[in-house]
N, C-alpha and C positions, 0 to 999 in steps of 0.2 A: 503491499499498500506505497503511497504519494500522497504525497501533501502536497495541494498543489492550489494558488492565489490564482485567480481573476478576476482582472480588472473590467468593469462594464460589464462585468456579467451576466445583469438583470438584462441588459439589450436584447437586440434579436438573433444575435451570433450569438452572444454570449452566452445565456441560455440553456441552447445546445449544446453547447461545449460542457455548462456542468454537468448538462444529463451523461452527455456520453461520459465524459471521466467521472465520475460517481457508478456509472455500470458498470465500467469496465475495475471497480474496487480500492476507486479513490477516495481519500478526503476532500475535500471542492470546498475554500472561503471565499466567496461572491463578493463583491468589493463592490458599491454603485450608490451613484448619488443624485440614481432616480431623475435627475435632466432628461434623460432621453430614452430611459431604459425604466425597467414597467414591475411592479412587486408577481400581479398577474401569470408573467413568464415563472416563475420559480414558484408559485404560489401554493405548486404541486410536490416539488422539493423539501420544502420548509421542516416535513415530517421522516425525513431521512434520520440516519442517524449522525450520520456522517457528512449534515454541505450544513456549511456557515454564511449567513446570508449579513452582510453591514451594512450599513451607510456610513459613505467617505468617499470626498472627493481627491484625488490622486493629485491632485495643487499641492498639497497636501504630503508630510512625511505620512507614510503609515510602517508598523513595528511589527512581524511576523516572522516567525521561524517554516519555510517550505523548503519545499522541495524545486519547485518548477514554479514560473510565474507568468502569466500569456495578458499580457496589457494588452486590452480592446476598447478602455476605457476609450474615447471622446463621440461625437455629434455624426454618425455620417452623409448626411443626406445634407443637401444644398439650404432646405427649408429651418430644420436642428444650429448648422450650425456658422451657416449666416446672422440666425437672429441675436449668437451673441459670437461678434466671430473674437476679439477677444479673448474670451473665455475659450474659447476654442482652439488659439494657436493656445495659451496655456496651458490645459490639456493635454497638448501634444509633445509640446517642450520638457515645461514641470511635471509633468505626469512619467515621459520617462526621465527625466531627470533623475524622480524619485526611486521608481522602482530600478533607473539602473545603479543606484549610491546601496537600493533594498538589497538585490544581487549582488551587488559584491561583497556589502558585511558578510549573511551570511551563506555564501560562495552558490547562488542558487544559476538555472538555466531559465534566462530568457526570454520571453520569443515575442516580438514586435508586431502588430497588428500593420501595417505598412496597408497603402492600396497603391491601386492603378493613376489616384488622379498626381501620385508625381507624376507622371508621364503625360501633365494636361494637354492640350488639344494635339498629338501625335503626327509629325511628319515620316514616321518607320511604320512600317504597318505591316504585319502583325509583329508586337512590342516585344521584343525582349531585353533581360535581365540588363544591358548593358548600354540599352539606350540613356541617356541622362533626359533626356524631358522636353517641351515646348508649352514651358508653364510663363506666365502673367504674374509675375509677385507682386502687383498691387493690385489686380483684380478681384473682384467679390471672392472669383475661391478662395483667392488664395490662401485665407487661412488658416484650410485644412489642407491645401495640397505644399505651400510650407511649411507649415507642422507636422505633416508628415516627411518632407525633405530632411526635415531639419532632426526629431525624432533619428531617422536613419544616422542618419551622423553620425548624430548622440553614440548612440547603438554599435555605431562601426566604431568611433573613439573610443570606447568604453572597453573594448574590445582589443584595443593594441597598445591601450598603456596601461588597464590595470587587468589581465584577463579575465574578461568578467563571459565568463561565455550564451552567448546569443547566437538570434532568430530572428530573421527578418525574413515574415510574408508580405508581396503583393497582392494584397486579394483585390478580385475585377467584382463588377455587379452581383450579386448575391440575393436570392429571392428563397421564399419558404413561407410554412407557418411561423407567424409569434413576428410577423412582420407590423410594425403600427402600419392601419390606418391615413392617419392624417399622417403622414414622414416624408409623405412629396415626392416616394422616389415611385419612379417607372411603371412599376410592375404593379405596386401595389396600389394606384394615382386610378389608373386601369378598368384595377376589376373594382374598385370603391364603387367607379362613374360607370362598368356595366352593370353593378349590382343595383345598381336606384334606376339602372333605365335614364344611364344624367348623359352629356355629353361629353363626349370621350376630346379629351383636352391634347392633344402634342402640339409641343412645341416647332418653331420651324417647318420646312415641307414632311417631315416625318424620314427622310432619307439617309441618314444620319447614324449609325449601327454601333450596334452594344453587344455582350459577348453572356448570354445569362447564362453562372450559375445557382445550381440547387445547393441547399444552406445542408444539407447529409454528405457532399461531396467537400463540403468547403473543410468541414470536420475536421471528414478523414482526413488530409492534409495537411491540416496544423496537428493534429498528434503524429500522424508522422515524420514530420518537420521537428518538433521538437527533440525526436524520438530519433533524431540523425546525428553523427558519431561529431564531437565537438569541432573538429575541423569542417563543419558545413555550418556556414553563415546563412547568408542568403546574400541577397532578395533571390525572392528564387517567384517566381508568378502565380498566384493560384484562382484560377478561371477557368471557363468552359471556352473551348476556344471555338462553336460551333459562333460563326455572326449572323443576326434576324438587325434590321432595319425597326422602323421605333414605329414606323406603319404595318411590317406584317406582328407586331408584338399584339396593336391593334386588335388587326384582323384577327388573332388565334383567341384574345379573349373572348373578342364577341360572338364569337363560332362556338365556344366553348358553353360563355353563360346565357350561350343564345338571345341574344340580349336585344333590344327595340332601340341602344343610343346609338348617337351620333359622331359624324367622327368632322370634331371642326379644329384650327390649326390657331395655332394663336406664336407671339415674336417669339422668335429663341431667346434666350438670355446671355445675360457677357459671357464669353470665353466658354460658352459650351463645347462640351469637344464632338468633333465631326463623327472620326468614329474612334471605337477599341475592341480591341481583338486578342488576349494574350497568347504569345507564346511559350508553350508549356511543356519545352525539351526539357528540360531543366530539371522538370518539378521529372516528372514521367523517371528521371534519371536518381536524381539523389532520393524520391519515396516512393522507393521500390516500383515500380510500373505504375502509378498513382495515373488515374485518368477521370476528370467526372465521370459518373454512370449515369443518372437521373436526364432523360429527354427532355426537352422546355414542355413541349406537351404532358409530359406524364408531373412535371411539378409543378404545373403549372393548376393542376385539375384538384393536385395534392391544398395549395396555397388558396386555388378557388372555391373549397368548401371545407376552408380555414376562415376564409371570411363570411361566410354564406351561415356558419356558426360562431363566432362575436359574438357579443351584447354590445 
């Protein structure tokens, strides 16, 4: 049994990770300030004897003895991370410093949940880990993009200077049960609108592309990355390389839900990436031939069922 700290553990991805780690026989401490996370996501775990839920903001130091740290804490959708841009940057930067400091003191292994947003609006396609990105450092999205880029830099420097055992995962668009209905992400937006027979709002012409990864595939990859040899530090792209236009996604959701919604187009937000697709060759190589197993249609069916049942 390992003792594992998951920051942002009551969030969409974090709650799935906590449950999986518990099911594998570990003791899990879930840390969350509930800015975007929710107790509802982990309430079914509260009666598990090896699960602990703590309200805490990782911009402040936290002290605990654990074997591993998964640092997932940070708002991840544009609506949420732009709501308080300074707080978002502080969570990425101060949070990374605090978790790295903790890992250094207790000699724990620590994984940073980075993001495909470090590639910005990419001019290299698909994106490989050696691509430096095309980001606007003063744009509306920069609080998230640059915060995560700085976190990656902090992790690498703690590795080189202090021998902290680190892992960096660059996570691409992820969806599944447990998403918040109001987080502004494209999958949840479209599903909620379709189920209510409201207009489906597409920003721009809908030809921009994304690659959608089901949450179970991501959790599997994160655990495999954490369990790699200490010489493997990353960054490693974790995503589904199957690429879809936003319009194709909307049409698929309309078909599955049998919705009467109409598609309407709104202006494209500033710095919205025109394409996003991971090259996952490195993940396959390092993570025991890991690759996503859940096809978009099957994942959408499960996600839509979840949204039908939430109150």
